[in-house]
N, C-alpha and C positions, 0 to 999 in steps of 0.2 A: 504494500500500500504506500502510496505517496503522501507527502504532507498535504498536498492540495486536496486529495480525497478526504483526509481527516478533517480538514477545515470545512469542506462542503457538508460533511456529515453533521457538523455542529449546527448548521443553519437549516437543516431539513425540518419541516413542521412535525410536531409530535402527533401521535394518534389521538383521536377524539376522546377515548376513554381515559387517556393519561391526562389530558387537559382537565376533564371533569374531576378526576381524582385529585389533582393538584389544587383546584379551586375548593373542593370539599374539605381537604385537609387545612387549607388556609383559613376558611371560615370557622371550622371547628377550633383551630388554634386560637384565633382571635376571641371566640366565645369563651374558651377555657381561661385564657389570660384575664379577660375582663371579669369573669365570675370570681376568680381568685383574688383579683384586685379589690373588688367590692367586699368580698368576704373577710379579707385580712385588714383592710384599711378603712372600714366603715366607722362611723361615730359610735362611741360607746354609749349605751343607754344609761341615763342617770336614774337612779332609784330615789324616789321621793320618800322622805320620812313621813310616816302617817302619824298624826296626832290622835292618840286614843283618849276618849273622854271617860271620866269616871262614871260608874254605873248610875248614880243618882243625879249627875249633872246634865242639864238640858240646855239646848241652844235657844237663845232669845230670838223670837221672830219679830218681823216688822208689824206694827199695829195695823189692824184693818181700818177701813173707812169709818165703820161704826164706832170703833174705839177712839179714833182720833177726832171725831166730831163731824164727819161727812166731808163732802167736797167743798172747796172754797166758793165764795159767791161768784156769780157770772160777771165778767168785766163789761163795762160799757164800751160801745163801739165809738171810736174817735175817727176823725177824718184822716185820710192818707197824708195830707199835707202837714200834719202835726209833727211834732218831734218824734224821732225814732224811739222805740221802746228800749229801756235799759237792758243790757246783756244779762 
């Protein structure tokens, strides 16, 4: 074999099944590397400390409208040109 024949053999197209196999291996390799990356370098979950209440201790609730005296009185409508309402 001559060196020119060897050089031409390197540039011959590959069979279709070999191209498919090369693409499948490349895709699987990228998927595996990305899975390992996310599995190893993900954020660590923080565990929140839970505050336990004593057995007899109860939470204070917001008062109902009946307990607080009902709704406030209805406001009077003023013109739009008036001063803007306070924030």
